[in-house]
DRENDO-1510 file (C-alpha; in Angstrom, 1 decimal, always signed):
<recs>
REC; n; res; u; v; w
REC; 1; MET; +272.7; -81.1; +75.9 .
REC; 2; ARG; +270.4; -82.4; +78.9 .
REC; 3; ILE; +266.9; -83.6; +77.8 .
REC; 4; ALA; +264.1; -84.5; +80.1 .
REC; 5; VAL; +261.5; -86.8; +79.0 .
REC; 6; LEU; +258.4; -87.2; +80.6 .
REC; 7; GLY; +256.2; -90.0; +79.9 .
REC; 8; GLY; +257.7; -93.4; +79.1 .
REC; 9; GLY; +254.9; -94.4; +76.3 .
REC; 10; PRO; +255.8; -95.3; +72.4 .
REC; 11; GLY; +256.6; -91.4; +71.8 .
REC; 12; GLY; +258.3; -90.8; +74.9 .
REC; 13; LEU; +260.6; -93.9; +74.5 .
REC; 14; TYR; +260.9; -93.5; +70.6 .
REC; 15; PHE; +262.3; -89.9; +71.0 .
REC; 16; ALA; +264.7; -90.5; +74.2 .
REC; 17; TYR; +266.1; -93.9; +72.0 .
REC; 18; LEU; +266.6; -91.4; +68.9 .
REC; 19; TRP; +268.3; -88.9; +70.4 .
REC; 20; LYS; +270.6; -91.0; +72.6 .
REC; 21; LYS; +271.7; -93.1; +69.8 .
REC; 22; ARG; +272.5; -90.0; +67.5 .
REC; 23; HIS; +274.0; -88.2; +70.3 .
REC; 24; PRO; +275.9; -90.5; +72.8 .
REC; 25; ALA; +277.2; -88.0; +74.7 .
REC; 26; ALA; +273.9; -86.5; +75.4 .
REC; 27; VAL; +272.3; -86.6; +79.0 .
REC; 28; VAL; +268.7; -88.3; +78.4 .
REC; 29; ASP; +266.6; -89.1; +81.4 .
REC; 30; LEU; +263.0; -90.4; +80.7 .
REC; 31; PHE; +260.5; -90.3; +84.0 .
REC; 32; GLU; +257.2; -92.4; +84.0 .
REC; 33; GLN; +254.9; -92.6; +86.7 .
REC; 34; ASN; +253.7; -96.2; +86.2 .
REC; 35; PRO; +256.0; -99.0; +86.2 .
REC; 36; ALA; +258.0; -100.8; +83.5 .
REC; 37; GLY; +255.5; -103.4; +83.0 .
REC; 38; ALA; +252.2; -101.7; +83.7 .
REC; 39; THR; +249.8; -100.2; +80.6 .
REC; 40; TRP; +246.1; -100.0; +79.4 .
REC; 41; GLY; +244.6; -100.5; +76.5 .
REC; 42; PHE; +245.1; -103.9; +74.4 .
REC; 43; GLY; +246.5; -103.6; +71.0 .
REC; 44; VAL; +247.9; -100.8; +68.5 .
REC; 45; VAL; +247.9; -100.7; +64.7 .
REC; 46; PHE; +250.3; -99.5; +62.1 .
REC; 47; SER; +248.9; -98.9; +58.6 .
REC; 48; ASP; +251.7; -100.7; +55.9 .
REC; 49; GLN; +252.5; -96.7; +55.0 .
REC; 50; ALA; +253.3; -95.8; +58.5 .
REC; 51; LEU; +255.7; -99.0; +58.9 .
REC; 52; GLU; +257.4; -98.1; +55.8 .
REC; 53; PHE; +257.8; -94.2; +57.2 .
REC; 54; LEU; +259.3; -95.6; +60.3 .
REC; 55; ARG; +261.5; -98.2; +58.2 .
REC; 56; ALA; +262.9; -95.6; +56.3 .
REC; 57; ASP; +264.1; -93.5; +59.2 .
REC; 58; ASP; +265.2; -96.5; +61.7 .
REC; 59; SER; +265.0; -99.9; +60.2 .
REC; 60; GLY; +266.6; -101.6; +63.3 .
REC; 61; THR; +263.8; -100.8; +65.0 .
REC; 62; VAL; +261.1; -102.1; +62.7 .
REC; 63; ASP; +263.0; -105.3; +62.4 .
REC; 64; ALA; +262.8; -106.0; +66.5 .
REC; 65; ILE; +259.0; -105.0; +65.9 .
REC; 66; ALA; +258.0; -106.6; +63.3 .
REC; 67; PRO; +258.3; -110.6; +64.8 .
REC; 68; HIS; +255.7; -109.6; +67.4 .
REC; 69; MET; +253.2; -108.0; +64.6 .
REC; 70; GLU; +250.2; -109.4; +63.4 .
REC; 71; SER; +249.5; -108.9; +59.9 .
REC; 72; TRP; +246.5; -108.5; +57.6 .
REC; 73; ARG; +245.6; -107.3; +53.9 .
REC; 74; ASN; +242.0; -107.1; +54.1 .
REC; 75; ILE; +239.4; -105.0; +55.8 .
REC; 76; THR; +236.4; -106.9; +56.8 .
REC; 77; LEU; +232.7; -104.9; +57.6 .
REC; 78; ASN; +230.1; -107.5; +59.0 .
REC; 79; LEU; +226.2; -105.9; +59.1 .
REC; 80; ARG; +223.0; -107.9; +59.2 .
REC; 81; GLY; +224.7; -111.2; +59.7 .
REC; 82; GLU; +226.3; -110.5; +55.9 .
REC; 83; SER; +230.4; -109.6; +55.5 .
REC; 84; VAL; +232.0; -108.1; +52.5 .
REC; 85; GLU; +236.2; -107.5; +52.5 .
REC; 86; ILE; +238.0; -104.7; +51.1 .
REC; 87; ASP; +241.3; -105.5; +49.8 .
REC; 88; GLY; +244.5; -104.0; +49.3 .
REC; 89; VAL; +244.5; -102.2; +52.9 .
REC; 90; GLY; +247.6; -103.1; +54.6 .
REC; 91; PHE; +247.8; -103.3; +58.5 .
REC; 92; SER; +249.8; -104.7; +61.3 .
REC; 93; ALA; +249.1; -104.8; +65.2 .
REC; 94; ILE; +250.9; -105.3; +68.4 .
REC; 95; GLY; +250.4; -105.5; +72.0 .
REC; 96; ARG; +250.7; -102.0; +73.5 .
REC; 97; LEU; +253.1; -103.6; +76.2 .
REC; 98; GLU; +254.7; -105.7; +73.7 .
REC; 99; LEU; +255.9; -102.5; +71.8 .
REC; 100; LEU; +256.5; -100.9; +75.2 .
REC; 101; LYS; +258.8; -103.8; +76.3 .
REC; 102; LEU; +260.4; -103.6; +72.9 .
REC; 103; LEU; +260.9; -99.9; +72.8 .
REC; 104; GLN; +262.2; -99.6; +76.8 .
REC; 105; ALA; +265.0; -102.6; +75.6 .
REC; 106; ARG; +266.1; -100.5; +72.8 .
REC; 107; ALA; +266.0; -97.2; +74.7 .
REC; 108; GLU; +268.0; -98.4; +77.5 .
REC; 109; GLY; +270.2; -100.3; +75.5 .
REC; 110; ALA; +271.0; -96.9; +73.8 .
REC; 111; GLY; +272.1; -95.5; +77.4 .
REC; 112; VAL; +268.5; -93.2; +78.4 .
REC; 113; ASN; +268.4; -93.7; +82.0 .
REC; 114; ALA; +264.9; -94.6; +82.3 .
REC; 115; ARG; +263.0; -93.9; +85.7 .
REC; 116; TYR; +260.2; -95.9; +85.9 .
REC; 117; GLY; +257.5; -95.2; +88.8 .
REC; 118; THR; +258.4; -91.9; +89.2 .
REC; 119; ALA; +256.0; -89.5; +88.7 .
REC; 120; ILE; +257.0; -85.6; +88.3 .
REC; 121; GLN; +255.1; -83.6; +90.7 .
REC; 122; SER; +256.3; -80.2; +89.4 .
REC; 123; LEU; +257.9; -78.9; +86.7 .
REC; 124; ASP; +260.5; -76.8; +89.1 .
REC; 125; GLN; +261.7; -80.7; +89.6 .
REC; 126; LEU; +263.3; -79.9; +86.2 .
REC; 127; ALA; +265.4; -77.3; +86.1 .
REC; 128; GLY; +268.7; -77.7; +85.4 .
REC; 129; TYR; +267.6; -79.3; +81.7 .
REC; 130; ASP; +268.3; -77.9; +78.5 .
REC; 131; LEU; +265.0; -79.3; +77.1 .
REC; 132; VAL; +261.9; -81.0; +78.1 .
REC; 133; VAL; +259.9; -83.2; +75.7 .
REC; 134; ALA; +256.7; -83.9; +77.0 .
REC; 135; ALA; +255.3; -87.0; +75.9 .
REC; 136; ASP; +252.8; -87.2; +79.0 .
REC; 137; GLY; +249.9; -87.6; +77.0 .
REC; 138; LEU; +246.2; -86.3; +77.6 .
REC; 139; ASN; +246.9; -85.2; +81.0 .
REC; 140; SER; +250.4; -83.4; +80.5 .
REC; 141; LEU; +251.8; -82.0; +83.3 .
REC; 142; VAL; +253.6; -79.4; +81.3 .
REC; 143; ARG; +250.8; -78.5; +78.7 .
REC; 144; ARG; +248.5; -77.9; +82.0 .
REC; 145; GLY; +251.0; -75.8; +83.7 .
REC; 146; PHE; +251.2; -73.3; +80.4 .
REC; 147; GLU; +247.9; -73.8; +78.6 .
REC; 148; GLY; +247.9; -70.2; +77.5 .
REC; 149; ASP; +250.7; -70.5; +76.2 .
REC; 150; PHE; +250.6; -73.7; +73.8 .
REC; 151; GLY; +247.1; -72.3; +72.7 .
REC; 152; PHE; +245.5; -75.5; +74.0 .
REC; 153; SER; +241.7; -76.6; +73.3 .
REC; 154; VAL; +239.8; -79.5; +73.6 .
REC; 155; SER; +236.5; -80.6; +72.5 .
REC; 156; TYR; +234.4; -84.3; +72.9 .
REC; 157; SER; +232.6; -86.9; +69.9 .
REC; 158; SER; +229.2; -87.4; +71.0 .
REC; 159; ASN; +229.8; -91.2; +70.7 .
REC; 160; LYS; +230.7; -93.1; +73.8 .
REC; 161; PHE; +233.0; -95.8; +73.4 .
REC; 162; ALA; +234.7; -98.6; +75.4 .
REC; 163; TRP; +238.1; -100.1; +74.9 .
REC; 164; TYR; +238.0; -104.2; +75.6 .
REC; 165; GLY; +240.4; -107.1; +74.3 .
REC; 166; THR; +239.2; -110.9; +73.9 .
REC; 167; SER; +241.1; -114.2; +73.2 .
REC; 168; LYS; +238.1; -114.4; +70.4 .
REC; 169; THR; +241.0; -113.8; +67.0 .
REC; 170; PHE; +240.0; -112.6; +64.0 .
REC; 171; PRO; +241.7; -113.0; +60.3 .
REC; 172; THR; +241.3; -109.2; +59.2 .
REC; 173; LEU; +241.0; -106.2; +61.0 .
REC; 174; SER; +237.1; -105.8; +61.4 .
REC; 175; GLN; +234.3; -103.7; +61.8 .
REC; 176; THR; +230.7; -105.5; +63.3 .
REC; 177; PHE; +227.5; -103.5; +63.5 .
REC; 178; VAL; +224.7; -104.3; +65.3 .
REC; 179; ALA; +221.2; -103.4; +65.7 .
REC; 180; THR; +219.3; -103.9; +69.2 .
REC; 181; GLU; +215.8; -102.9; +70.4 .
REC; 182; TYR; +217.1; -100.1; +72.3 .
REC; 183; GLY; +219.8; -98.8; +69.9 .
REC; 184; THR; +223.2; -99.3; +67.5 .
REC; 185; PHE; +226.3; -100.7; +68.3 .
REC; 186; ASN; +229.7; -100.9; +66.1 .
REC; 187; ALA; +233.1; -103.0; +67.0 .
REC; 188; HIS; +236.1; -102.2; +66.1 .
REC; 189; HIS; +238.2; -105.9; +66.2 .
REC; 190; TYR; +241.4; -107.0; +65.5 .
REC; 191; ARG; +244.2; -109.4; +66.7 .
REC; 192; TYR; +247.1; -108.0; +67.9 .
REC; 193; ALA; +248.7; -111.6; +68.7 .
REC; 194; PRO; +248.3; -115.0; +67.9 .
REC; 195; ASP; +246.1; -115.7; +70.8 .
REC; 196; MET; +244.5; -112.0; +71.5 .
REC; 197; SER; +242.6; -109.6; +69.7 .
REC; 198; THR; +241.6; -105.8; +71.0 .
REC; 199; PHE; +237.3; -105.2; +70.6 .
REC; 200; LEU; +236.1; -101.5; +70.9 .
REC; 201; VAL; +232.6; -101.2; +71.1 .
REC; 202; GLU; +231.1; -97.6; +70.2 .
REC; 203; CYS; +227.5; -96.7; +70.4 .
REC; 204; ASP; +225.6; -93.2; +69.9 .
REC; 205; ARG; +224.8; -91.3; +73.0 .
REC; 206; ALA; +220.8; -92.0; +72.9 .
REC; 207; THR; +222.0; -96.0; +72.8 .
REC; 208; TRP; +224.2; -95.7; +75.8 .
REC; 209; GLN; +221.4; -93.8; +77.5 .
REC; 210; ALA; +218.9; -96.4; +76.7 .
REC; 211; TYR; +221.0; -99.0; +78.3 .
REC; 212; ASN; +221.8; -97.1; +81.1 .
REC; 213; PHE; +225.4; -97.7; +81.0 .
REC; 214; ALA; +226.1; -94.4; +83.5 .
REC; 215; GLU; +224.8; -96.5; +86.1 .
REC; 216; LYS; +226.7; -99.9; +85.0 .
REC; 217; SER; +229.4; -101.1; +86.3 .
REC; 218; VAL; +232.6; -101.6; +84.5 .
REC; 219; ASP; +231.8; -105.6; +85.1 .
REC; 220; GLU; +227.8; -105.4; +84.1 .
REC; 221; SER; +228.9; -103.0; +80.9 .
REC; 222; ARG; +231.3; -105.4; +79.8 .
REC; 223; CYS; +228.5; -108.2; +80.3 .
REC; 224; ILE; +226.0; -106.5; +78.2 .
REC; 225; CYS; +228.5; -105.9; +75.2 .
REC; 226; GLU; +229.3; -109.6; +75.4 .
REC; 227; GLN; +225.7; -110.4; +75.0 .
REC; 228; ILE; +225.2; -107.9; +72.1 .
REC; 229; PHE; +228.4; -109.0; +70.5 .
REC; 230; ALA; +227.7; -113.0; +71.5 .
REC; 231; ALA; +227.5; -113.8; +67.5 .
REC; 232; THR; +230.9; -112.2; +67.0 .
REC; 233; LEU; +232.6; -113.3; +70.0 .
REC; 234; ASP; +231.5; -116.8; +69.4 .
REC; 235; GLY; +231.7; -118.1; +73.1 .
REC; 236; HIS; +234.7; -115.9; +73.9 .
REC; 237; THR; +234.5; -113.2; +76.6 .
REC; 238; LEU; +235.7; -109.5; +76.8 .
REC; 239; VAL; +238.8; -108.8; +78.9 .
REC; 240; SER; +238.6; -105.4; +80.5 .
REC; 241; ASN; +241.7; -103.3; +81.2 .
REC; 242; ARG; +240.4; -100.0; +82.6 .
REC; 243; SER; +237.2; -100.3; +80.1 .
REC; 244; VAL; +235.3; -97.4; +81.4 .
REC; 245; TRP; +233.0; -96.0; +78.4 .
REC; 246; ARG; +234.7; -92.5; +77.2 .
REC; 247; ASN; +234.1; -89.4; +74.6 .
REC; 248; PHE; +236.9; -89.1; +72.1 .
REC; 249; PRO; +238.7; -86.3; +73.1 .
REC; 250; TRP; +240.1; -83.6; +70.6 .
REC; 251; VAL; +243.2; -82.1; +72.0 .
REC; 252; TRP; +244.7; -79.6; +69.7 .
REC; 253; ASN; +248.0; -76.6; +70.5 .
REC; 254; GLU; +248.3; -74.1; +68.4 .
REC; 255; HIS; +252.1; -73.7; +69.4 .
REC; 256; TRP; +253.9; -76.9; +69.8 .
REC; 257; TRP; +256.7; -75.2; +72.6 .
REC; 258; HIS; +257.1; -73.0; +75.0 .
REC; 259; ARG; +260.8; -71.8; +76.4 .
REC; 260; ASN; +262.7; -75.2; +76.5 .
REC; 261; MET; +259.0; -77.1; +76.7 .
REC; 262; VAL; +257.8; -79.0; +73.5 .
REC; 263; LEU; +255.1; -81.5; +73.5 .
REC; 264; ILE; +254.6; -84.5; +71.6 .
REC; 265; GLY; +252.1; -87.3; +71.1 .
REC; 266; ASP; +248.6; -86.9; +72.5 .
REC; 267; ALA; +249.6; -84.2; +75.2 .
REC; 268; LEU; +250.0; -82.2; +71.8 .
REC; 269; HIS; +247.0; -83.5; +69.3 .
REC; 270; THR; +244.9; -86.1; +69.3 .
REC; 271; ALA; +243.5; -88.0; +65.8 .
REC; 272; HIS; +239.9; -90.8; +66.3 .
REC; 273; PHE; +241.1; -94.1; +66.5 .
REC; 274; SER; +239.1; -95.0; +63.2 .
REC; 275; ILE; +241.8; -93.7; +61.1 .
REC; 276; GLY; +244.9; -94.7; +63.0 .
REC; 277; SER; +246.3; -94.8; +66.5 .
REC; 278; GLY; +247.9; -92.2; +68.5 .
REC; 279; THR; +250.9; -94.7; +69.0 .
REC; 280; ARG; +252.0; -93.9; +65.2 .
REC; 281; LEU; +251.5; -90.2; +65.4 .
REC; 282; ALA; +253.5; -90.0; +68.7 .
REC; 283; ILE; +255.7; -91.9; +67.2 .
REC; 284; GLU; +256.4; -89.7; +63.8 .
REC; 285; ASP; +256.4; -87.0; +66.3 .
REC; 286; ALA; +259.7; -88.3; +67.5 .
REC; 287; ILE; +261.3; -88.4; +64.5 .
REC; 288; ALA; +260.1; -85.5; +63.6 .
REC; 289; LEU; +261.7; -83.7; +66.3 .
REC; 290; ALA; +265.1; -85.1; +66.5 .
REC; 291; LYS; +265.3; -84.4; +63.1 .
REC; 292; ALA; +264.6; -80.9; +63.7 .
REC; 293; LEU; +266.7; -80.0; +66.3 .
REC; 294; ASP; +269.4; -82.0; +64.3 .
REC; 295; ALA; +269.0; -79.5; +61.5 .
REC; 296; GLU; +269.5; -76.3; +63.8 .
REC; 297; SER; +272.0; -75.3; +65.8 .
REC; 298; LYS; +270.3; -73.0; +68.3 .
REC; 299; LEU; +267.3; -74.7; +70.1 .
REC; 300; SER; +264.8; -72.4; +69.9 .
REC; 301; ASP; +265.4; -72.8; +65.9 .
REC; 302; GLY; +265.0; -76.6; +66.0 .
REC; 303; LEU; +261.7; -76.1; +67.9 .
REC; 304; ALA; +260.1; -74.0; +65.7 .
REC; 305; ARG; +261.3; -76.1; +62.5 .
REC; 306; TYR; +259.6; -78.8; +64.2 .
REC; 307; GLN; +256.2; -77.1; +64.3 .
REC; 308; ALA; +256.5; -75.6; +61.0 .
REC; 309; GLU; +257.2; -79.0; +59.2 .
REC; 310; ARG; +255.3; -81.4; +61.0 .
REC; 311; GLN; +252.0; -79.3; +62.1 .
REC; 312; PRO; +250.8; -79.1; +58.4 .
REC; 313; ILE; +250.9; -82.9; +58.1 .
REC; 314; VAL; +249.3; -83.2; +61.1 .
REC; 315; LYS; +246.7; -81.2; +60.4 .
REC; 316; LYS; +245.8; -82.7; +57.4 .
REC; 317; LEU; +245.5; -86.2; +59.3 .
REC; 318; VAL; +243.5; -84.6; +62.3 .
REC; 319; THR; +241.3; -83.0; +59.5 .
REC; 320; ALA; +240.7; -86.3; +57.7 .
REC; 321; ALA; +240.2; -88.1; +61.4 .
REC; 322; ARG; +237.7; -85.7; +61.9 .
REC; 323; THR; +235.3; -86.5; +59.0 .
REC; 324; SER; +236.1; -90.1; +59.7 .
REC; 325; ALA; +234.7; -89.6; +63.1 .
REC; 326; ASN; +231.7; -87.7; +61.8 .
REC; 327; TRP; +230.7; -90.9; +59.9 .
REC; 328; TYR; +230.8; -92.8; +63.1 .
REC; 329; GLU; +228.9; -90.5; +64.5 .
REC; 330; SER; +225.7; -91.1; +62.2 .
REC; 331; PHE; +226.7; -94.7; +61.7 .
REC; 332; PRO; +223.1; -96.1; +62.6 .
REC; 333; ALA; +221.9; -93.9; +59.2 .
REC; 334; HIS; +224.8; -95.4; +57.3 .
REC; 335; MET; +223.4; -99.0; +58.4 .
REC; 336; LYS; +220.1; -98.8; +56.4 .
REC; 337; LEU; +222.2; -98.7; +53.2 .
REC; 338; GLY; +222.6; -102.1; +50.9 .
REC; 339; LEU; +225.8; -104.0; +52.3 .
REC; 340; LEU; +228.2; -102.8; +49.4 .
REC; 341; ASP; +227.0; -99.2; +49.4 .
REC; 342; PHE; +227.4; -99.3; +53.3 .
REC; 343; ALA; +230.8; -100.6; +52.6 .
REC; 344; HIS; +231.9; -97.7; +50.1 .
REC; 345; SER; +230.4; -95.1; +52.4 .
REC; 346; TYR; +233.0; -96.7; +55.0 .
REC; 347; ILE; +236.2; -96.8; +53.2 .
REC; 348; THR; +235.7; -93.4; +51.3 .
REC; 349; ARG; +234.7; -91.7; +54.9 .
REC; 350; SER; +237.6; -89.3; +55.1 .
REC; 351; GLY; +238.2; -88.2; +51.9 .
REC; 352; ARG; +241.2; -89.4; +51.4 .
REC; 353; ILE; +239.8; -92.1; +49.1 .
REC; 354; ASP; +238.2; -91.8; +46.0 .
REC; 355; ASP; +236.9; -94.1; +43.3 .
REC; 356; GLY; +239.7; -93.8; +41.2 .
REC; 357; ARG; +242.3; -94.8; +43.7 .
REC; 358; LEU; +240.1; -97.4; +45.5 .
REC; 359; ARG; +240.0; -99.4; +41.8 .
REC; 360; VAL; +244.0; -99.5; +42.5 .
REC; 361; MET; +243.9; -100.5; +45.7 .
REC; 362; ALA; +241.0; -102.8; +46.4 .
REC; 363; PRO; +240.2; -103.8; +42.8 .
REC; 364; GLN; +238.3; -106.8; +43.9 .
REC; 365; PHE; +236.3; -104.9; +45.9 .
REC; 366; MET; +235.4; -102.1; +43.6 .
REC; 367; ALA; +234.5; -104.8; +40.5 .
REC; 368; ARG; +232.3; -106.2; +42.5 .
REC; 369; TYR; +230.8; -102.7; +43.9 .
REC; 370; GLU; +230.4; -101.4; +40.4 .
REC; 371; ALA; +229.1; -104.4; +38.9 .
REC; 372; THR; +226.2; -104.3; +41.5 .
REC; 373; ARG; +225.9; -100.6; +41.0 .
REC; 374; ASP; +225.7; -101.4; +37.3 .
REC; 375; MET; +222.8; -104.0; +37.6 .
REC; 376; GLY; +221.3; -101.7; +39.8 .
REC; 377; ASP; +220.7; -104.5; +42.7 .
REC; 378; ARG; +223.6; -103.5; +44.9 .
REC; 379; ARG; +222.8; -105.7; +48.4 .
</recs>
């Protein structure tokens, strides 16, 4: 089989690696428009559950990645100068560029023909391939060419966000909520290397307009965010990498394949950053696609199997992500709660975690929460 993979992000690289490793005689060509050492963003996060899912399918890749990851067991919430930790929520993070380098090495070691700095301008350039895997992100060339056939739709969250980095490191995945005279902000921050952290700043549209961010340059916006989160950054600066203000895009496709073309990752679907990274979902798509194709002798049957088995799982995740995003769109109202009520509202926001599950996974937090609730003196 001759396969063209469009997009050299984690999903595209991982599928190319998996298929070539399992089928050495296959021709797998990967096309990425950017140079091998280029990326945007900073760190990406994996839950412990996501890593175990990957380990079950490919322990070698997890073993290659794990030494480069930063890990923690708690989430820390900061509100009005107070902090609370929610225990038992395990995550690990790695720099996006570091992850790409590791996956590039594994793909090329397996025999994938990776063509970096190569932009595909027309699908006519891919004539002759048995399968085209579109891992080319939000602006997918493949999907744009057949939006009606894929049943493509997109909508946007109302909140604005900008993705920065900082040399300030944090002991856990943390969220800091700040009220200013012009509105409220939230920062999602976590370390992804011993000397670097992701620092994603979010605000509602009214606050974004009050600060007139639409008229501000990237550097001016960065400086304002540094001032707002000065206490959190503790003298460190924010680092930009295409750190423009954006609205989160909700991408969905009813049909996951058309002819010999199939979508994975952000080309196919998006899930809000508040429940986990698109990187994790893209890698899981790659695993599901490879397994489905292996299970069927006919290509169309394999592609149909991929959608049938994977789509219900992704729908469930996207539903939880939308519920989580709704909580963030009203986070200024939640900030009026007492600290522990706020933390409980936060950790149960997606609807996937109830009090019973919390007592098992976060016994220290729940003991504190329920004790203060019983006393009627929750802060």
